[in-house]
C-alpha positions as CSV (number, residue, x, y, z in Angstrom):
1,X,37.5,115.4,-17.8
2,X,36.5,118.8,-17.1
3,X,34.0,120.0,-19.7
4,X,33.6,123.4,-21.0
5,X,30.2,123.8,-19.2
6,X,32.4,122.8,-16.0
7,X,34.9,125.3,-16.4
8,X,32.1,128.3,-17.1
9,X,30.1,127.1,-13.7
10,X,33.7,126.9,-11.6
11,X,34.9,130.4,-13.2
12,X,31.8,132.6,-12.5
13,X,31.4,130.7,-9.2
14,X,34.5,131.2,-7.8
15,X,34.3,135.1,-9.3
16,X,31.4,135.7,-7.1
17,X,32.5,134.0,-4.0
18,X,35.7,135.9,-4.0
19,X,33.6,139.3,-4.2
20,X,31.4,138.0,-1.8
21,X,34.5,137.3,0.6
22,X,36.6,140.2,0.0
23,X,33.1,142.4,0.9
24,X,32.1,140.1,4.0
25,X,35.7,140.7,5.1
26,X,35.9,144.3,4.7
27,X,33.0,144.7,6.8
28,X,34.5,142.5,9.7
29,X,37.5,143.7,9.6
30,X,36.0,147.6,9.9
31,X,34.0,146.3,12.8
32,X,37.3,145.0,14.5
33,X,39.3,147.6,13.6
34,X,36.8,150.1,15.3
35,X,36.4,147.8,18.5
36,X,41.0,147.2,18.7
37,X,41.0,151.2,18.4
38,X,38.9,151.8,21.5
39,X,41.1,149.2,23.3
40,X,43.9,151.2,22.0
41,X,42.3,154.3,23.2
42,X,41.8,153.2,27.0
43,X,45.3,151.4,27.4
44,X,44.1,147.7,26.6
45,X,46.0,147.3,23.8
46,X,49.3,148.9,22.5
47,X,49.3,150.3,19.4
48,X,52.2,148.3,18.3
49,X,50.2,145.6,18.5
50,X,47.1,146.6,16.3
51,X,48.2,145.4,12.9
52,X,48.9,141.7,14.3
53,X,45.9,141.6,16.2
54,X,43.3,142.7,13.3
55,X,45.0,140.2,11.3
56,X,44.7,137.3,13.4
57,X,41.3,138.0,14.2
58,X,40.9,137.9,10.3
59,X,42.5,134.5,10.0
60,X,39.6,133.5,13.1
61,X,36.7,134.8,10.9
62,X,37.7,133.3,7.8
63,X,36.7,130.2,8.1
64,X,33.1,131.4,8.9
65,X,32.9,133.6,6.2
66,X,33.6,130.6,3.4
67,X,30.2,129.0,3.4
68,X,27.7,131.8,3.3
69,X,29.8,133.2,0.6
70,X,30.3,129.8,-1.5
71,X,26.2,129.6,-0.7
72,X,25.2,133.2,-1.9
73,X,27.6,132.7,-4.8
74,X,25.9,129.5,-6.2
75,X,22.9,131.4,-5.9
76,X,23.5,134.4,-7.4
77,X,25.2,132.5,-10.5
78,X,22.8,129.6,-11.1
79,X,19.6,132.2,-10.2
80,X,21.1,134.6,-13.2
81,X,21.5,131.5,-15.6
82,X,17.8,131.2,-15.0
83,X,16.8,134.3,-15.3
84,X,18.7,135.0,-18.6
85,X,17.3,131.7,-19.7
86,X,20.5,130.0,-20.1
87,X,19.5,126.7,-18.1
88,X,16.6,126.4,-20.3
89,X,19.2,126.1,-23.3
90,X,21.4,123.7,-21.4
91,X,18.1,121.4,-20.4
92,X,17.4,121.4,-24.0
93,X,20.4,119.8,-24.6
94,X,19.7,117.4,-22.4
95,X,22.0,119.1,-18.9
96,X,19.7,119.3,-16.3
97,X,20.1,120.3,-12.7
98,X,21.5,116.9,-12.1
99,X,24.5,117.6,-14.2
100,X,25.3,121.1,-12.8
101,X,25.4,119.3,-9.3
102,X,28.5,117.7,-11.4
103,X,30.5,120.8,-11.5
104,X,29.4,122.4,-8.0
105,X,31.2,119.1,-6.9
106,X,34.3,120.5,-8.6
107,X,34.1,123.5,-6.6
108,X,32.7,122.0,-3.3
109,X,35.4,119.4,-2.9
110,X,38.4,121.4,-2.6
111,X,36.7,124.5,-0.9
112,X,35.1,121.9,1.9
113,X,38.8,120.7,2.3
114,X,40.1,124.4,2.8
115,X,37.3,125.2,5.2
116,X,37.8,121.8,7.3
117,X,41.7,123.0,7.6
118,X,41.1,126.6,8.3
119,X,38.1,125.5,10.8
120,X,39.9,122.4,12.5
121,X,43.7,123.9,12.4
122,X,44.5,127.3,11.5
123,X,41.8,129.0,13.6
124,X,42.7,127.5,16.8
125,X,46.5,127.9,15.8
126,X,45.8,132.0,15.5
127,X,43.6,132.3,18.7
128,X,46.6,130.7,20.6
129,X,48.9,132.8,18.6
130,X,47.0,135.9,19.5
131,X,46.9,134.9,23.2
132,X,51.1,134.5,23.2
133,X,51.1,137.7,21.0
134,X,49.4,139.7,23.6
135,X,50.9,138.1,26.4
136,X,54.4,138.5,26.0
137,X,54.3,142.1,23.6
138,X,51.9,143.8,25.4
139,X,54.2,142.9,28.7
140,X,56.9,144.5,26.4
141,X,54.9,147.4,25.6
142,X,53.7,147.9,29.3
143,X,50.4,148.8,30.6
144,X,50.7,152.2,30.4
145,X,50.0,152.2,26.5
146,X,48.0,155.0,24.7
147,X,49.5,157.9,26.8
148,X,48.5,161.1,25.5
149,X,50.4,164.4,26.3
150,X,48.7,167.5,27.6
151,X,45.8,165.4,29.6
152,X,45.6,163.5,32.5
153,X,45.6,159.8,31.5
154,X,43.8,157.0,34.4
155,X,44.7,153.8,34.8
156,X,43.6,150.9,37.6
157,X,40.1,152.3,37.8
158,X,41.5,155.8,38.4
159,X,44.0,154.4,41.2
160,X,46.7,155.7,38.6
161,X,46.8,159.2,37.3
162,X,49.7,160.2,34.8
163,X,50.1,163.9,33.5
164,X,52.8,164.2,30.7
165,X,53.8,167.7,29.0
166,X,55.2,166.3,26.4
167,X,56.3,162.8,24.4
168,X,59.0,162.0,22.4
169,X,58.7,161.1,18.9
170,X,59.5,157.0,19.8
171,X,56.6,157.9,22.6
172,X,58.6,156.3,25.0
173,X,60.5,158.8,26.8
174,X,58.5,161.4,28.8
175,X,58.9,165.0,29.9
176,X,57.3,166.6,32.7
177,X,55.6,163.9,34.5
178,X,53.2,164.2,36.9
179,X,51.9,160.9,39.0
180,X,49.3,160.2,41.3
181,X,48.7,156.6,43.0
182,X,46.1,155.5,45.4
183,X,47.3,152.5,47.3
184,X,45.9,151.1,50.4
185,X,44.6,154.4,51.2
186,X,47.9,155.9,51.0
187,X,48.4,158.6,48.3
188,X,51.5,159.2,46.2
189,X,52.3,162.1,44.4
190,X,55.3,162.3,42.3
191,X,57.0,165.3,39.9
192,X,59.6,164.8,37.5
193,X,61.5,166.2,34.7
194,X,61.7,162.7,32.8
195,X,60.2,159.7,32.7
196,X,60.1,156.0,30.8
197,X,58.4,152.7,31.4
198,X,60.7,149.7,31.9
199,X,59.8,145.8,32.7
200,X,61.9,143.8,35.2
201,X,63.6,141.3,33.2
202,X,63.6,138.5,36.3
203,X,60.2,139.4,38.1
204,X,58.3,140.8,34.7
205,X,57.2,143.4,36.8
206,X,56.1,146.8,35.5
207,X,58.1,149.8,36.3
208,X,57.5,153.7,35.7
209,X,61.1,154.8,36.1
210,X,60.9,158.4,37.1
211,X,64.1,161.0,36.9
212,X,64.9,164.1,38.4
213,X,62.0,164.6,40.8
214,X,60.2,164.8,44.0
215,X,57.9,162.5,45.8
216,X,55.2,163.2,48.3
217,X,53.8,160.4,49.9
218,X,51.3,160.2,53.0
219,X,47.2,159.4,54.2
220,X,45.1,162.4,53.0
221,X,43.9,164.1,56.3
222,X,47.0,163.5,58.1
223,X,49.5,166.1,58.6
224,X,52.8,163.5,58.7
225,X,53.1,163.3,54.8
226,X,56.9,162.4,53.9
227,X,59.1,164.5,50.9
228,X,61.4,163.1,49.4
229,X,64.0,164.2,46.2
230,X,65.5,161.6,44.1
231,X,67.6,161.4,41.0
232,X,65.6,158.0,40.0
233,X,62.3,156.8,40.9
234,X,60.7,153.4,39.8
235,X,57.0,153.2,40.5
236,X,55.4,150.0,40.7
237,X,52.6,150.0,37.8
238,X,51.8,146.1,38.0
239,X,53.4,143.1,39.3
240,X,53.6,140.3,36.6
241,X,50.9,137.8,36.7
242,X,53.5,134.8,35.7
243,X,53.3,135.8,32.4
244,X,51.0,132.9,30.9
245,X,49.0,133.2,27.7
246,X,45.4,132.8,28.5
247,X,44.2,129.8,26.0
248,X,40.4,130.0,25.6
249,X,38.4,127.1,24.3
250,X,38.5,128.0,21.1
251,X,42.1,128.2,21.0
252,X,42.8,124.2,22.2
253,X,43.5,122.3,19.3
254,X,40.8,120.0,17.6
255,X,42.8,116.9,18.8
256,X,43.2,117.8,22.4
257,X,39.2,119.0,22.1
258,X,38.4,115.6,20.3
259,X,40.0,113.4,23.7
260,X,38.4,116.0,26.0
261,X,36.1,114.7,29.0
262,X,34.3,118.1,29.2
263,X,31.0,118.7,27.2
264,X,31.6,122.3,26.3
265,X,35.0,120.9,24.4
266,X,33.3,118.4,22.7
267,X,30.6,120.9,21.6
268,X,33.1,123.4,20.4
269,X,34.8,120.6,18.0
270,X,31.5,120.0,16.7
271,X,31.0,123.4,16.2
272,X,34.4,123.5,14.0
273,X,33.1,120.4,12.1
274,X,29.7,122.5,11.1
275,X,31.7,124.7,9.1
276,X,32.1,121.9,6.8
277,X,29.0,120.0,7.1
278,X,27.3,123.6,6.8
279,X,29.1,124.3,3.3
280,X,28.2,121.0,2.3
281,X,24.4,121.2,2.8
282,X,24.1,124.7,1.6
283,X,25.7,123.2,-1.6
284,X,22.8,120.8,-1.7
285,X,20.5,123.7,-1.3
286,X,21.6,126.0,-3.3
287,X,20.3,124.9,-6.6
288,X,16.7,124.3,-5.6
289,X,16.6,127.4,-3.9
290,X,18.4,129.5,-7.3
291,X,15.4,128.3,-9.8
292,X,14.0,131.8,-10.8
293,X,11.5,132.3,-13.7
294,X,12.5,134.6,-16.5
295,X,10.8,137.5,-15.5
296,X,11.2,137.0,-11.9
297,X,13.3,139.8,-9.5
298,X,16.7,138.7,-8.6
299,X,16.5,139.5,-5.1
300,X,13.3,137.1,-4.2
301,X,15.3,133.7,-3.8
302,X,18.3,136.1,-2.1
303,X,15.9,137.0,0.6
304,X,14.4,133.8,1.5
305,X,17.8,132.5,1.4
306,X,18.9,134.9,3.4
307,X,16.3,133.8,6.0
308,X,17.0,130.4,6.0
309,X,20.7,131.0,6.6
310,X,20.1,132.8,9.4
311,X,17.6,130.4,10.8
312,X,20.4,127.8,10.5
313,X,22.5,129.8,12.5
314,X,20.0,130.1,15.4
315,X,19.2,126.6,15.5
316,X,23.0,126.0,15.4
317,X,23.6,127.9,18.4
318,X,20.6,126.4,20.1
319,X,21.6,122.8,19.2
320,X,25.0,123.5,20.7
321,X,23.5,125.2,24.2
322,X,21.0,122.1,24.1
323,X,24.0,119.9,24.3
324,X,26.3,121.4,26.7
325,X,22.9,121.8,29.2
326,X,22.5,118.2,28.5
327,X,18.6,118.9,27.2
328,X,19.7,116.6,24.2
329,X,21.7,113.5,24.3
330,X,25.5,113.9,23.3
331,X,25.1,111.7,20.7
332,X,22.8,113.7,19.0
333,X,24.9,116.7,19.4
334,X,24.5,119.7,16.6
335,X,24.0,116.8,13.8
336,X,21.0,117.2,13.6
337,X,20.2,120.8,12.2
338,X,22.5,120.1,9.3
339,X,20.6,116.4,8.7
340,X,17.2,118.0,9.0
341,X,18.4,121.2,6.0
342,X,20.0,117.8,4.1
343,X,16.5,116.2,4.2
344,X,15.0,119.4,3.2
345,X,17.5,119.8,0.1
346,X,16.6,116.1,-1.0
347,X,13.1,117.0,-1.1
348,X,13.5,120.0,-2.7
349,X,15.6,117.5,-5.5
350,X,13.0,115.0,-6.2
351,X,10.9,116.9,-8.6
352,X,13.8,116.6,-11.0
353,X,15.1,113.4,-10.2
354,X,14.4,111.1,-13.8
355,X,11.7,108.7,-12.2
356,X,9.7,111.9,-11.2
357,X,10.3,113.5,-14.4
358,X,9.3,110.2,-16.4
359,X,6.2,110.1,-14.1
360,X,5.2,113.7,-14.9
361,X,5.2,113.1,-18.6
362,X,3.2,110.4,-18.2
363,X,0.6,112.3,-16.4
364,X,0.3,114.8,-18.5
365,X,0.3,112.3,-21.9
366,X,-2.7,110.9,-20.6
367,X,-6.3,112.3,-22.1
368,X,-7.9,114.1,-19.3
């Protein structure tokens, strides 16, 4: 049965966790948005894919944000209860720290299940969808993304230079186009009144189709340039790479990682599970770390908790690297990081266990 105290702690922790998640999401989305804008400006990503790519990146990041958000939410809520003497009032009514853990379990279990679902299933799904989206729709949007009218646009490391005087409202048809293309020592100059981009449905090759213009082709320094006039001319921009979506290790399903013979794949599977284990371990550490005195500042324990979480992330990265390079046995993996923190949390809980508290009271009652 959920008591009034349980509901109070659940409400406060979920409110604080939602606020922290919102702040972390805004920070990460801003950074991701700036990086994606740079890719759009350089032509690596089409502007039409910006919103979808940003949403998929945030889905990938979300499972990593829940454990620290929950950890700091519990620190803030329980620490405030200590500073406001609410915990003292609860302990005077017989509700100690171990009873508070019961209320925390009501939050930890569903949050851990959600984190596991996100980490093991949703995150690789979002990675695969992002790869497929960029592979298919970027091909439809062409390689010449981010064209600016009235300036020279460079592509293919300067081998292709495109100048467009004006663009239509949909930015697909170009007016008064100049193209310079270098290929195998030959130079091609094309001037046309109109142009647009197209993909060959059969081969997947990308073309820039120019209409009503002149073409000059030859080798610089030689006088045998070929001059031709055309009504329509298709300039090959990039040959098809087969249309296969590039799937990284982080985009593989958890089941494939578990059955894989590669040590890197199994390390990636353990990293995904570590999101859930980290949540459970820091839930164990949160109450001992949240103890503060009524007159103690609100940020002392938070700074120490932040340092502890940073050390945890560093150890987890080092453990993954050691596992991949066989510096630690595979059965040890990265579990030892969570086991070490769990032991530290249990040691910090010892003073609140009933036998230790009875021992302290007995020692205090003895005459000096």
